[in-house]
C-alpha positions as CSV (number, residue, x, y, z in Angstrom):
1,M,-16.3,-73.7,59.3
2,A,-14.7,-71.9,56.4
3,E,-18.0,-70.5,55.3
4,S,-18.7,-69.3,58.8
5,K,-15.4,-67.5,59.0
6,T,-16.1,-65.9,55.6
7,R,-19.5,-64.6,56.7
8,L,-17.9,-63.3,59.9
9,G,-15.3,-61.4,58.0
10,V,-17.9,-60.0,55.6
11,S,-20.0,-58.8,58.5
12,A,-17.0,-57.2,60.2
13,Y,-16.1,-55.5,56.9
14,A,-19.7,-54.2,56.5
15,I,-19.7,-52.8,60.1
16,C,-16.4,-51.0,59.4
17,V,-17.8,-49.5,56.2
18,F,-21.0,-48.3,57.9
19,I,-19.0,-46.7,60.7
20,L,-16.6,-45.0,58.4
21,T,-19.2,-43.5,56.1
22,I,-22.0,-42.7,58.5
23,G,-19.7,-41.5,61.3
24,S,-17.1,-40.0,59.0
25,N,-16.7,-36.7,61.0
26,G,-16.0,-38.7,64.1
27,V,-13.4,-40.9,62.4
28,R,-11.7,-37.8,61.0
29,N,-11.6,-36.3,64.5
30,L,-10.0,-39.4,65.9
31,V,-7.4,-40.2,63.3
32,G,-7.2,-37.0,61.2
33,W,-7.7,-36.5,57.5
34,W,-4.7,-38.7,56.4
35,G,-5.8,-41.5,58.7
36,F,-9.3,-41.2,57.4
37,L,-8.1,-41.4,53.8
38,A,-5.9,-44.4,54.5
39,I,-8.8,-46.3,56.2
40,A,-11.1,-45.4,53.3
41,L,-8.6,-46.6,50.7
42,A,-8.0,-49.8,52.6
43,L,-11.7,-50.6,52.9
44,T,-12.2,-49.8,49.2
45,V,-9.4,-52.2,48.2
46,W,-10.7,-54.8,50.6
47,G,-14.2,-54.4,49.2
48,A,-13.0,-54.8,45.6
49,A,-11.2,-58.1,46.7
50,L,-14.4,-59.3,48.5
51,F,-16.5,-58.5,45.5
52,V,-14.3,-60.4,43.1
53,R,-14.3,-63.4,45.4
54,L,-17.9,-63.5,46.6
55,K,-20.0,-61.8,43.9
56,P,-23.0,-64.0,42.7
57,E,-22.6,-65.9,39.5
58,R,-25.6,-64.1,38.2
59,F,-24.1,-60.7,38.6
60,R,-24.1,-58.5,35.6
61,W,-23.1,-54.8,35.6
62,Y,-26.1,-53.9,33.4
63,R,-28.4,-55.0,36.3
64,L,-27.4,-51.9,38.3
65,P,-30.0,-49.1,38.1
66,S,-29.6,-47.2,34.8
67,P,-30.1,-43.8,36.5
68,L,-27.0,-44.5,38.6
69,Y,-24.9,-44.8,35.5
70,W,-26.4,-41.6,34.1
71,F,-25.6,-39.6,37.2
72,L,-22.1,-40.9,37.7
73,A,-21.3,-40.5,34.0
74,L,-22.4,-36.9,34.2
75,A,-20.3,-36.3,37.3
76,V,-17.2,-37.6,35.5
77,L,-17.9,-35.5,32.4
78,S,-18.4,-32.4,34.5
79,I,-14.7,-32.4,35.2
80,A,-14.3,-31.0,31.6
81,W,-16.3,-27.8,32.3
82,S,-15.7,-27.5,36.0
83,Q,-14.5,-24.2,37.5
84,Y,-12.4,-26.2,40.0
85,R,-11.0,-29.2,38.2
86,L,-8.7,-30.6,40.9
87,E,-11.5,-30.4,43.4
88,S,-13.9,-32.0,40.9
89,V,-11.4,-34.9,40.3
90,L,-11.3,-35.5,44.1
91,G,-15.0,-35.2,44.5
92,V,-15.7,-37.7,41.6
93,A,-13.2,-40.1,43.0
94,A,-14.9,-40.0,46.4
95,Q,-18.3,-40.5,44.8
96,L,-17.1,-43.5,42.8
97,A,-15.4,-45.1,45.8
98,T,-18.5,-44.7,48.0
99,T,-20.7,-46.1,45.2
100,L,-18.3,-49.1,44.9
101,L,-18.6,-49.8,48.6
102,A,-22.4,-49.7,48.4
103,V,-22.4,-52.1,45.4
104,V,-20.1,-54.5,47.2
105,L,-22.3,-54.5,50.3
106,A,-25.5,-55.0,48.2
107,F,-24.1,-58.1,46.5
108,V,-22.1,-59.8,49.2
109,L,-24.7,-59.3,52.1
110,T,-28.2,-60.7,52.4
111,W,-31.0,-58.4,53.4
112,H,-30.8,-59.7,57.0
113,E,-27.0,-59.2,57.1
114,V,-27.4,-55.6,55.9
115,L,-29.9,-55.0,58.7
116,R,-27.8,-56.7,61.3
117,T,-24.5,-55.0,60.4
118,L,-26.1,-51.6,60.0
119,G,-27.7,-52.0,63.4
120,A,-24.3,-53.0,64.9
121,A,-22.6,-49.9,63.4
122,L,-25.3,-47.6,64.6
123,R,-25.0,-49.0,68.1
124,W,-21.3,-48.2,68.1
125,L,-21.9,-44.7,66.8
126,I,-24.7,-43.9,69.3
127,G,-23.0,-45.6,72.2
128,V,-19.6,-44.0,71.7
129,S,-21.2,-40.6,71.1
130,L,-23.2,-40.6,74.3
131,L,-20.1,-41.8,76.3
132,F,-18.0,-39.1,74.6
133,E,-20.5,-36.4,75.6
134,L,-20.6,-37.8,79.1
135,G,-16.8,-37.9,79.3
136,V,-16.6,-34.2,78.2
137,S,-19.2,-33.1,80.8
138,L,-17.6,-35.1,83.7
139,L,-13.9,-34.8,83.0
140,V,-13.1,-32.0,80.6
141,R,-16.0,-29.7,81.7
142,Q,-15.5,-27.3,78.8
143,P,-16.1,-27.3,75.0
144,V,-13.7,-29.4,72.9
145,R,-12.5,-28.3,69.5
146,Q,-12.3,-30.6,66.5
147,S,-8.8,-32.1,66.0
148,F,-8.4,-32.3,62.2
149,L,-8.8,-28.5,61.5
150,S,-5.9,-26.7,59.9
151,G,-5.0,-23.3,58.5
152,D,-7.5,-20.5,59.2
153,L,-10.0,-22.9,60.6
154,A,-7.6,-23.9,63.4
155,D,-7.6,-20.3,64.7
156,N,-11.3,-19.8,64.2
157,D,-13.2,-19.9,67.5
158,S,-16.7,-20.3,66.0
159,K,-19.0,-22.7,67.9
160,L,-19.7,-24.4,64.6
161,L,-16.2,-25.9,64.7
162,L,-16.5,-27.4,68.2
163,W,-16.3,-31.1,68.6
164,S,-18.4,-31.0,71.7
165,R,-20.1,-28.0,73.3
166,D,-20.3,-29.6,76.8
167,L,-24.1,-29.2,76.9
168,L,-25.1,-32.7,78.0
169,F,-26.1,-31.7,81.5
170,S,-27.8,-28.6,80.2
171,G,-30.1,-30.6,78.0
172,G,-28.3,-30.2,74.7
173,P,-28.0,-29.8,71.9
174,I,-25.2,-32.5,72.0
175,Q,-23.1,-33.3,68.9
176,G,-21.6,-36.7,69.6
177,V,-18.4,-37.9,68.0
178,V,-19.6,-36.6,64.6
179,A,-19.4,-33.0,65.9
180,S,-22.9,-32.0,64.7
181,S,-26.2,-32.2,66.4
182,V,-27.9,-32.4,63.0
183,L,-25.8,-35.4,62.0
184,F,-26.0,-37.1,65.4
185,G,-29.7,-36.6,65.5
186,F,-30.1,-38.3,62.1
187,I,-27.9,-41.2,63.1
188,A,-30.1,-41.6,66.2
189,L,-33.2,-41.6,63.9
190,L,-31.7,-44.3,61.7
191,G,-30.8,-46.2,64.9
192,L,-34.4,-45.9,66.2
193,I,-35.8,-47.3,62.9
194,V,-33.4,-50.2,62.8
195,F,-33.6,-51.0,66.5
196,V,-37.4,-51.0,66.6
197,I,-37.6,-53.3,63.5
198,Q,-35.1,-55.7,65.1
199,L,-36.9,-55.7,68.4
200,R,-40.4,-56.2,66.8
201,A,-39.1,-59.0,64.5
202,G,-37.4,-60.8,67.4
203,L,-34.0,-60.4,65.8
204,V,-32.4,-59.3,69.1
205,R,-33.1,-60.1,72.7
206,S,-35.7,-58.0,74.4
207,F,-33.5,-56.3,77.0
208,A,-30.8,-55.3,74.5
209,G,-33.5,-54.2,72.0
210,W,-35.3,-51.9,74.5
211,F,-32.0,-50.5,75.8
212,W,-30.9,-49.3,72.3
213,V,-34.3,-48.0,71.5
214,C,-34.2,-45.9,74.6
215,A,-30.6,-44.8,73.8
216,A,-31.7,-43.7,70.3
217,L,-34.7,-41.8,71.7
218,A,-32.4,-40.1,74.3
219,A,-30.0,-39.0,71.5
220,I,-32.9,-37.6,69.5
221,L,-34.2,-35.6,72.5
222,L,-30.7,-34.3,73.4
223,T,-29.8,-33.2,69.8
224,R,-32.9,-31.1,69.7
225,G,-33.0,-31.0,65.8
226,A,-36.1,-29.8,64.1
227,T,-35.3,-31.7,60.9
228,V,-35.0,-35.0,62.9
229,W,-38.4,-34.4,64.5
230,V,-40.0,-33.7,61.1
231,A,-38.3,-36.8,59.7
232,L,-39.5,-38.9,62.6
233,A,-43.1,-37.7,62.0
234,A,-42.8,-38.6,58.4
235,V,-41.4,-42.1,59.2
236,L,-44.3,-42.7,61.6
237,A,-46.8,-41.6,59.0
238,A,-45.1,-43.8,56.4
239,L,-45.1,-46.8,58.8
240,A,-48.9,-46.3,59.4
241,L,-49.5,-46.2,55.6
242,A,-47.4,-49.3,55.1
243,L,-49.2,-51.3,57.8
244,W,-52.6,-50.1,56.4
245,A,-51.5,-51.2,52.9
246,R,-50.7,-54.6,54.3
247,R,-54.2,-54.9,55.7
248,L,-55.9,-53.7,52.5
249,G,-54.1,-56.0,50.1
250,P,-52.9,-55.1,46.6
251,E,-56.4,-54.7,45.1
252,R,-57.9,-52.3,47.5
253,R,-55.3,-49.6,48.0
254,A,-56.9,-46.6,46.2
255,P,-58.1,-45.0,49.5
256,L,-54.6,-45.4,50.9
257,Y,-52.9,-43.6,48.0
258,I,-55.5,-40.8,48.1
259,T,-54.8,-40.4,51.9
260,G,-51.0,-40.5,51.3
261,T,-51.2,-37.8,48.6
262,A,-53.4,-35.6,50.9
263,L,-50.8,-36.0,53.7
264,V,-48.0,-34.9,51.4
265,V,-49.9,-31.9,50.1
266,A,-50.8,-30.9,53.6
267,A,-47.2,-31.2,54.8
268,V,-45.9,-29.1,51.9
269,S,-48.6,-26.5,52.5
270,L,-47.7,-26.2,56.1
271,V,-44.0,-25.7,55.2
272,L,-44.8,-23.1,52.6
273,F,-47.5,-21.1,54.3
274,A,-47.1,-21.7,58.0
275,R,-43.4,-22.2,58.3
276,D,-42.9,-19.8,61.2
277,F,-45.7,-21.5,63.2
278,V,-44.5,-25.0,62.5
279,F,-40.8,-24.4,63.3
280,G,-41.8,-22.2,66.3
281,L,-43.4,-25.3,67.8
282,L,-40.0,-27.0,67.5
283,G,-38.1,-24.1,69.0
284,K,-36.6,-23.0,65.6
285,S,-36.8,-19.9,63.6
286,G,-38.8,-19.6,60.4
287,D,-35.7,-19.1,58.2
288,M,-34.6,-22.6,59.3
289,T,-31.3,-21.5,61.0
290,G,-30.2,-19.3,58.0
291,R,-30.9,-21.9,55.4
292,L,-33.2,-19.6,53.4
293,D,-30.3,-17.2,52.8
294,T,-28.1,-20.0,51.7
295,W,-30.8,-21.3,49.3
296,R,-31.2,-17.9,47.8
297,S,-27.4,-17.6,47.2
298,V,-27.3,-21.1,45.7
299,I,-30.2,-20.4,43.3
300,E,-28.7,-17.2,42.1
301,L,-25.4,-19.0,41.3
302,A,-27.1,-22.0,39.8
303,E,-29.1,-19.7,37.4
304,Q,-25.8,-18.6,35.9
305,R,-25.2,-22.2,34.6
306,P,-28.7,-23.8,34.7
307,W,-28.3,-26.8,32.5
308,F,-25.0,-28.5,33.3
309,G,-23.9,-26.7,36.5
310,W,-20.5,-25.7,37.8
311,G,-19.0,-29.1,38.0
312,W,-19.3,-32.0,40.5
313,V,-17.5,-31.6,43.9
314,S,-19.7,-33.3,46.5
315,Y,-18.4,-31.4,49.6
316,W,-18.0,-27.8,48.7
317,A,-14.3,-26.7,48.6
318,P,-14.3,-23.6,50.8
319,W,-11.0,-22.4,49.4
320,A,-12.2,-22.4,45.8
321,E,-14.5,-20.0,44.0
322,P,-17.4,-19.7,43.8
323,F,-17.8,-21.5,47.1
324,K,-15.3,-19.4,49.0
325,S,-17.5,-16.3,48.9
326,L,-20.9,-17.9,48.4
327,D,-22.1,-18.0,52.0
328,V,-20.6,-17.5,55.4
329,K,-22.2,-18.4,58.8
330,A,-20.7,-17.5,62.1
331,G,-17.3,-16.9,60.5
332,V,-17.3,-20.3,58.7
333,T,-17.7,-20.8,55.0
334,V,-20.8,-22.9,54.4
335,M,-19.9,-26.4,53.1
336,S,-23.1,-27.3,51.3
337,A,-26.4,-26.0,49.9
338,H,-28.3,-27.6,52.9
339,N,-30.6,-29.1,50.2
340,A,-29.5,-32.1,48.2
341,W,-31.7,-31.1,45.2
342,L,-30.3,-27.6,45.1
343,D,-26.8,-28.9,45.4
344,V,-27.3,-31.2,42.4
345,W,-28.7,-28.3,40.4
346,L,-25.7,-26.1,41.4
347,Q,-23.1,-28.7,40.5
348,L,-24.7,-30.7,37.6
349,G,-27.5,-28.5,36.5
350,I,-31.0,-29.4,35.4
351,V,-29.6,-32.4,33.6
352,G,-28.1,-33.6,36.8
353,V,-31.4,-33.3,38.6
354,L,-33.1,-35.3,35.9
355,A,-30.5,-38.0,36.3
356,F,-30.6,-38.0,40.1
357,A,-34.3,-37.9,40.7
358,P,-35.0,-41.3,39.1
359,I,-32.5,-42.9,41.5
360,V,-34.5,-41.7,44.5
361,V,-38.0,-42.1,43.0
362,L,-37.4,-45.7,41.7
363,T,-35.6,-46.7,44.9
364,M,-38.5,-45.4,47.0
365,W,-41.0,-47.2,44.7
366,R,-39.3,-50.6,45.0
367,A,-38.8,-50.1,48.8
368,W,-42.5,-49.4,49.2
369,F,-43.6,-52.5,47.4
370,R,-41.1,-54.6,49.2
371,A,-42.6,-53.3,52.5
372,V,-46.3,-53.8,51.5
373,D,-46.6,-56.7,49.0
374,P,-47.5,-60.1,50.4
375,P,-44.6,-62.6,50.3
376,R,-45.2,-65.7,48.2
377,R,-43.4,-68.8,47.2
378,G,-44.5,-69.8,43.7
379,F,-48.2,-69.6,43.1
380,G,-49.3,-70.6,46.6
381,V,-51.2,-68.5,49.1
382,P,-49.5,-65.4,50.6
383,R,-47.2,-66.0,53.6
384,P,-47.3,-63.9,56.7
385,Y,-45.6,-60.5,56.4
386,A,-42.1,-60.1,57.8
387,T,-41.4,-57.0,60.0
388,S,-37.9,-56.7,58.5
389,A,-39.3,-55.9,55.1
390,L,-40.2,-52.5,56.3
391,W,-36.8,-51.0,57.1
392,P,-35.6,-50.1,53.6
393,F,-38.8,-48.1,53.0
394,L,-38.6,-46.3,56.4
395,V,-34.9,-45.5,55.9
396,M,-35.7,-44.1,52.5
397,V,-38.4,-41.8,53.9
398,A,-35.9,-40.5,56.5
399,L,-33.3,-39.9,53.8
400,L,-35.7,-38.1,51.6
401,V,-37.0,-35.8,54.3
402,Q,-33.4,-34.9,55.4
403,S,-32.4,-34.2,51.8
404,L,-34.7,-31.1,51.9
405,T,-32.6,-29.4,54.6
406,E,-29.3,-31.1,54.3
407,S,-27.1,-32.3,51.3
408,R,-25.9,-35.4,53.1
409,L,-27.8,-37.6,50.7
410,L,-25.1,-36.9,48.1
411,I,-22.1,-38.0,50.2
412,E,-20.7,-40.6,52.5
413,G,-23.1,-42.6,54.6
414,N,-26.4,-41.3,53.2
415,W,-25.2,-41.9,49.6
416,L,-24.0,-45.3,50.6
417,L,-27.5,-46.2,52.1
418,L,-29.3,-44.8,49.1
419,I,-27.2,-46.7,46.5
420,L,-27.2,-49.9,48.6
421,I,-31.0,-50.0,48.8
422,A,-31.3,-48.9,45.1
423,V,-29.0,-51.7,43.9
424,K,-30.2,-54.5,46.3
425,S,-33.9,-53.8,45.7
426,R,-33.1,-53.9,41.9
427,F,-31.8,-57.4,41.8
428,D,-32.6,-59.1,45.2
429,F,-36.4,-58.8,45.1
430,Q,-37.5,-61.9,46.9
431,L,-39.8,-60.8,49.8
432,P,-39.1,-62.2,53.3
433,S,-41.9,-63.8,55.2
434,L,-42.4,-64.3,58.9
435,D,-41.4,-67.9,58.9
436,T,-38.0,-67.0,57.3
437,E,-37.0,-64.4,59.9
438,P,-33.8,-65.4,61.7
439,T,-35.3,-65.0,65.1
440,K,-33.5,-65.4,68.4
441,L,-34.7,-67.8,71.1
442,P,-34.0,-67.5,74.8
443,W,-31.2,-69.9,75.6
444,R,-33.4,-72.1,77.7
445,R,-35.5,-72.8,74.7
446,V,-32.7,-73.7,72.3
447,P,-33.1,-77.4,71.4
448,I,-30.2,-79.7,72.2
449,P,-29.6,-82.6,69.7
450,R,-28.9,-85.8,71.7
451,A,-28.8,-88.4,69.0
452,R,-28.0,-88.6,65.3
453,G,-29.0,-91.0,62.5
454,A,-26.7,-93.1,60.4
455,R,-25.8,-90.1,58.1
456,G,-25.2,-87.7,60.9
457,E,-28.6,-86.0,60.5
458,P,-30.7,-85.2,63.5
459,H,-33.6,-87.4,64.2
460,R,-37.0,-86.2,63.1
461,S,-38.1,-85.3,66.6
462,F,-35.3,-82.7,66.7
463,V,-36.2,-81.4,63.3
464,R,-39.7,-80.7,64.4
465,S,-38.5,-78.8,67.4
466,E,-36.5,-76.6,65.1
467,A,-39.6,-75.8,63.1
468,E,-41.6,-75.1,66.2
469,H,-39.2,-72.3,67.3
470,T,-39.3,-70.0,64.3
471,E,-41.4,-67.5,66.3
472,P,-40.0,-64.2,67.5
473,G,-37.5,-64.8,70.3
474,A,-33.8,-65.6,69.1
475,L,-31.6,-68.4,67.7
476,E,-30.9,-68.2,63.9
477,L,-32.4,-71.4,62.5
478,P,-31.9,-71.8,58.7
479,Q,-35.2,-72.9,57.1
480,S,-33.3,-75.0,54.5
481,R,-32.6,-77.6,57.1
482,I,-36.2,-78.1,58.0
483,G,-37.7,-81.3,56.5
484,R,-34.5,-82.7,55.1
């Protein structure tokens, strides 16, 4: 019973962390900046306590990915040459705290618990966002401003500062509680990935699974974001390649890698040489909503300090130079480079990019092989593939595509997911198989123990019934009990 309560508490903690980091804008709108900081501090302290109590005996700090240490060390050192030292101190502190939360989740949760708690958090964010937009359209019937703005922003009537534009019944774009159609669309994409995996693996009941898949699709349609559609196409292509790799086996994948390389080259060529046509199909302009101008300004500034950058800050500080006058859109100072890689170059220079790139590349590499390598136990024959092994790879593909038009990979929820997958795939590399999936059975098919042996163990007839019900459907049945 004590162990069950502990796992319940850990799961609740994980859901809170995912909601806080992925839905950070919504939390700030609900409780303000000071409330957000108080919750973040409380979760960080709680996480440190959980980590001390529950970390595995085999845990060693050196087992964390080395590039992560390089990147964080460079961010800390950049305070020394930063043009905005106070802001750099705050940015580095936020980066370290988010990294700590990711490490805690990676070590105290199993892979299945990560998937389950992430799915629960995404359901909350998508569900509350859709209800929020419905409430605004039915009850308020006019745009709603964000509540945590202060100073000049409080008097700015730019539509970029609206919490909701009251466009649900007009077909969107809606912004959800996170006050951004781009962010809400990406949350919906993450939800679609997780919900489909859970539904296909039998980790949730059919009705609930299909309901949330439809909700995520509706959110993607209503946010009308070009980046999300491109990321969805990339995720579908990645899924097709992963399933193909599973069919081919480890020894016959050369055609697959050639095909994958060709697809990447074709996608890059389309973006470079047919950008207007591609984005026109998605109802967007060829300059990607002004991002090209922002990128030019960022490149010009980064070239002034190409090797070590201007100092780490994560979110741009719009009151500090050079960010204050770098770029303005619709009367609002731009808060990021709208490209994670350009942002790293601007803040930490070429050296920072060389430290950051291995984090992404190695994590993608490990997530790929986790998705496609056949699970084994010892030297026996391969076991059936588990559907749940696919989700880290698909999430990484979505994160990587979004990093080309947004800088969210460097902060809050996206950084948390990146580091969580990077750390967990580094040390917890046992591959799941179909017979270890914690599937759910319809309640009518749940076996009822009616008699017990002398030691309180179920009779063998009941044990067989447990083993027979490890197919997709739904009660979590630990495999360690079978055959005792």
